[in-house]
N, C-alpha and C positions, 0 to 999 in steps of 0.2 A: 503354847498350843499342844493338844494331845498328840501322841504318836499312834499311828494306825498302820496296819498292813492289810493285804488281801490274801485270802487263801482259796484255791480252787474248790468249787462246790459241785458243779457238774457241767458237762459239755453236751450240747444239743445240736443236731444237724439243722441248718437253715437259720434264717434271720429271726431274732427275737426282739420284742419291743417292751415287754412288761412282765412283772412278777408280783403277785399279791396273795392274800389269804381271804377266807370267807367269813372269818369271825364266828365260826360254827363249832369250835372246839375239836375239829377233826385233825388239826395239825397239818392239813394238806396245803400245798402251795399250788397256785394256778399260773402257768406259764403261757404267755401270749406269743404266738407265732405271727409274724408280719403277714404271711400269706393267707391267714384266715382260720387258724385252728387255735383252740385253747387246750393245753395239756395239763394233766394232774401230776404234781410231783409229790411222791409219798416216800418217806424214809430215804430221801436223797436220790431217788431215781424216778425217771419219767415213765408213767404207766403207758402201756401200748395203746389202749383205747382212748381216743381224744374225748375230752369233756364236751367240746362243741366243735363242729366242723362246718364253717360257712364260707369255704373258699370260693364257691361259685358266685357269691354275692359281692366279692371284694376286688377292687382294683389295688393290687399290691405292687404297682409299677415302681420305677425308681423314685428317688426323692422321698418325700415325707408322707407317702400314702400306704394304706394297708389296714390291717386290724391293729389298733393302736393302744387300746386299754380295756379293762373290764373292772366293774365295781359291783360288789355284792350288797344287796339290800341289808339294812341293819337287822331285819328279822328273817334273814335268809334261811336260818335253821328251821323256821316254821313255814315261810312262804315259798321257799325255793326260787325266789326271783332274783335275777341279776341283769346287769346292763352292759352293753358293749358299745364301743365307739369305733367306727370304721369308715373307710373311703369306699363309696359305692361304685359299682362297675359301670353304671349307665353313663354318668357324666362327671365322675370324680367328685361327687357331692359328699358332704359329711353326713353320716347317719348315726343317730343314737337309737338303739333298739333294746327292747326288754325280752328276756327269755325266762323259761322255767325249767327246773330239773325234772327228770322222770321220777317216778314213785320210789325207785331204789336210791335216789340221791347221788348216784355215782356219775351219771352223765346227764347232759341237758337234752331237751327235746327241741330240735330245730323248727318243728312245726308250731311251736308256741310263740314264734317271733311276732312282736308288735313294734312297729316303727313309731317312735315317739317324736322324733325331730329329724327333719332333713334340711340341710343348709347348703345352698348352691355355692360352689367354690369357683371364683373367677380364674384361679391359677392353681397349678399342681403343688405349690409349696405353701408353707405357713398354715398347715391344716390343723394346728392344735393337737389334741389327742388325749387329754386327761379327763377321766371321770373320777370323782371322789364323793363319798357321802360325808357331809359335815357333821359336827357334834349335834347340830339341830335336827338331824334326820333328813335334811334336804339333799338333793343331788346337785353337785356343782360340776359344771362342764366348761372346759377351756377351749376357746376358739381363736385361731389366728386371724390376722387382718385380711386374709384373702390372697396374699402373695404379691409378687413383683416387688421391685425395689422402692422403698420410700413411701409405701402405702398410697399409690397414685389415686385411689378412689376415696381416700380419707375415711376409710371404714372405721378405724380404731376409735376415732373421736366422734363418730356419728351415732347418735342414740337410736336411729331408725333401722339399724342393721345389727344382726347378732355377731358379725365378724369383728375380731379384735376385742372380744369381751370374755368375762367370766359370767356364766349364767347360773341361776339358782332356781331349781324346780322342785315342786312337791309331786313325787311320783307314788304316793302311798295309795291312791285309788286303784280300783281293779283295772281301769283302762285309762289311757291317755295320761296327761299331767295337768296340774293346776299351778298357777302362779301364786306363791306365798303373798298374803296380803301386805306383809311388811317389806316386800322387795322395794328398793329405793325409787324406782320409776313406775311402779304399779299405778294405774289410773291416769298417767300422763298421755295425752293423745299423740304427742310427737315422739314417743319413745317406745321401744319394745319392752314390755313389762318383765320379760325373763331376765333382763340384764341385772347383774349384781355389781359388777365393776367394769371399767373400760380403760381405753388408752393402752392396750396391750398389742404387741407385735406378733409374738408366737409363744403363748404360755404352754410350752410342750409338756412340762411336768410341774405340778403343784401338789402340796400335801398339807394336811392338818397335823399339828402336834397332838398326839393322843392324850397327853396329860393336861394341856392348857386350852386346846381348841384354837390356838393361834394358827394362822394360815401363812404359808410361804409359797410364793409364786416365782418360778424361774422364767424370766422372759428373754427369749433369744433376740439378740441385737442385730443391727444392720451391718455396717462395715467396721464399727469401732468399739462398741461397748456392750458387754453382757451384764444382765442385772438380776438381783434378787429383790423382790418386793415383799413387804411384810404387812399383814393385816391382823391386828389383835382380835382376840375372840369377842371383844366388846363392840366390834365394828357393826354399824348399821348399814353398811354397803354404800355404793355410789362413788367409790374412789376412782379418780382418774390417774392412772399410773404413768402418764406422760407422753406416750407415743401417739402421733409422730411429731409433736412439737419438740419432744426430747428423746434422746437415746441415752439410757442411763440417766445421770444427773447433768447431761450436757445438751446444749441446744442442738437440734437437728434441722428443724424447718420453722423459721429461718436459722441459719448456722450461728448467728450471733444475735443477742438481745431478744431472745424469745420470751414469751409471756409464761412465767412459771406459776402464776396465780392459780391456786386451787389444785395443783398437781402434787401427787404424793411421790416423794423421792425414794429411790431404792435404798435399802439398808446395806447393800454390798454391790460392788460392780468390779469388773476387771476388763482390761483393754484387750484388743486382738493381738497383742504381743504375747498374751498368755493362753490364748485359746480362740475359738471362733463360734462355739455354739454351746450355751449353758444347758446342763441337764440337772433339774432340781432333784433333791433327795428327800430325806426325812430327818426329823429331830429324833435322836437316838433315845429310846425309852426301854431298851432291853435290860436284862438282868445280868448278862455275862460280863459286862464291862461297866461297872457303876461309875467309874471316873469319866465316862463319855456322856453321862446322863445330861440331857438338856442341850446338847450340841447339835446344831443343824449341819448336815453334810450335803455338799453339792459338788458337781464336777463338770468337766468340759468334754464334749464328744470328740473334738479334734485332737486334743493334746493328752487326754487321760488324766489331767491334773485334778486332784480332789482338795477341796477347801473345807475348813471347819468355821462355823459362824455361831457367835453367841452374844446375847445381850448382856451388858454389864450392869452392875447394881445402879449406876448413875443413869441408866437408860440408853447409853451409847452402844454401838455395835462394834464388835471386834471380829475380824476375819483373818485367817491365815492359811496359806497353802500347806497341806500336811502330807501329801503323797503325790508323786508322779507315777501313776499306776501302769501306763502303757496300754490301758484299755480304751477301746472306742465306746465310751459310756453312753449307751442308748437310754438307759434308765437305771434307777435304783429300785430295790424291792424291799418289802418289809414283811416279816412273818407274824404269826399271831402273838409270839412272845416279845415282839419288838426288836428282834435282831434284824440287821440290815444286810442287803445283798447289792451287788453291782453287776449289771448286765452288759456284756459286749454284744453289739448288734450281730456279730458273726455267730453267736450261739454259746459263748462261754459265760458261765455264771460264777461269780466269786462271792465269798463271804467277807464282810467288813469285820476286821479283828482289831481290838484295842491292844496296844502294847504298853505295859506298865513300866 
């Protein structure tokens, strides 16, 4: 396995949840504050003026609520459009909204808000949180199962709710969203057409490999197993990732002899002896450490352990713990060059460094 270390990048007051870039050639990073602001990081420091401040809209209470991620449209450099995922103040509902930047391109205009999706949340945890544009130009959205232990409402396996799912939306129109015609459940009267994949407990972080288009989903487990699910770029959707019949590759409900038919097993898992909440990262595609190329990094929020995962020539998957970082890993981040970062919920950001 590769040797890595982390080096301090910057410290920021307040809790942080996400770090990404806009693919616009500006070299800027965008830092998401849980309380409801997005800040611009330029040349290693946080600019004073927030990119977007929507604190008044957000329930940033304890647990897994707040402003959780941002995704920039593939044509952001021209359209100025971007998307946020947050917990609404009214009832703790999940909201996905679209905004536009001002003419100067430096800050966003909060008055351009357009709410695309509101999903009622029956409990304050398992709120998901990830937005990503896929290589197909569609917006992917990760939603948790609605919370409580053991998915009591059986949301993750029910196709008539968006909870416990990965969604895929076409947001290219001027207003609203459309369901891509090739979504796996489009046209089925008993299913929500937005669904791309299901059987997820809390897909807090997922990402696409920028070189291959493959998708990696880190699904947070219940009491025993954390898992990484993999979807090749050739997938046509409709995968059932097991929850809540299974937790990881193990039976959950029932505890023995569960029906594994048609369920996609994780490519990596670890028990709660090694952590308690998986945080998905990225496949490294940067230029600084060529020997890390093609390796997917992920970590655990509770223990700070970081693993490296890679598919072998024979198709099997190999994973190894590569660092005990001591970081409360809320998220990984990726810049325009493909270099990776690690975010401590408390506000510290580290750079992932390869050691030859």
